[in-house]
N, C-alpha and C positions, 0 to 999 in steps of 0.2 A: 348317106355315108360321107359324101363329099363335104357337107356342111360341118360334120363332126370333125373332120380333118382340119378345116379352116378354124374352128373354135380351138382345137388342141394346138394348132400352130400359133394362134394369137396368144394363148396362155403361155406357151413356151417362150415366145418373144418377150412377153411381159416379165416373166420370171428371170429370164436371161438378162434383160435390161436392168432389173432390180439388183441382181447379183453383181453385174459389172459396175453399177453405180455405187454399191456398197464397198466394193474393192477399191474403186477410185477414191472414195472418201478415206479409206484406211491408209492409202498412200498419201493423199493430199494433206490431211490434217497434221500429221507429225512434221512433215516437211514445211508446211506453212507456218506452224508454230516456231520451228527452229529458225526459219528465215525471218520471221517477225522479231524474234529475240536478237538476231544478228543486226537487223535494221535498227532496232531500238538502241543497241550499243553504238553502231556507226553514226546514228543521228547525234548522239551525245558527244561522240569523238570529233566529228567533222562539221556537221551542219550548224549545231548550236554555237560553237566558238567562231566559226567563219561568218555567219550571217546574223548572229545575235537573236535567234528565234527561241521560242519556248521548247522545253522538252516534250517528247511524246511518250505515251504509254506503250507497253508491249502490245496491247490490243490494237492501238492506232497503227503501230508499225506493221503488225500482221495484216491489217486492212490495206495499208499502202502497198505492201508486198503483193497481196492477192490482186489488187487493182492493177499494178504494173505488170504482173504476170498475165492477167487477162488481156490487157491492152497490147501486149507483145506476143501473144500466143502463137506458137508454131508447132506443127507436128512433123517429125522426121520419120523416115522409114525405120530407124532403129528403135524409136520410142514405141511405135505400134507393135513391134515384135517382142519387146521386153515383158517379162513377167512382173507381177505385183511386187515381190520382194526385191527384184533387181531395180525397179524404179525407186523404191523406198531407199535402198542402200545408195544408189547413185545420187539421188536427191540430197541425202544427208552428207555424202562425201563432198559434193559440189558446194553445199552450204558451209560446211566446216572449212573447206579450202578458202572460200571467200572470207569467212570470219578471220582465219589465220592471216591472210594477206592484209586485211584491214587493220588487224591488231598490230602487226609488224609496222605498218605505215603509221599508225597512231603512236607507237613507241618512238619511231624515228622523228616524228613531228615534235613530241613533247620533250625530247632530250637533245 
């Protein structure tokens, strides 16, 4: 009987891990795509004219965004307690606020 509980416990952990992983992807992918688009625009606005480098694609910018997020990864207490939709919404709001700030800066530079 005890081994049955161990097996059921292992199955529960595996299913729970799969569900949490799927929910994390549901949050991460839209925010990563939005952040990649914003980095793609910012690269064209600031990096290309300043350093004379080539343009990057949206996919390259998304990869750079994910890499920089991975390199600077931090978990706060608030992040651990947030739900999936709250993380998605807050990630999109932060990304859009960053884009708006860079857009205003870009307009200020070119005029």
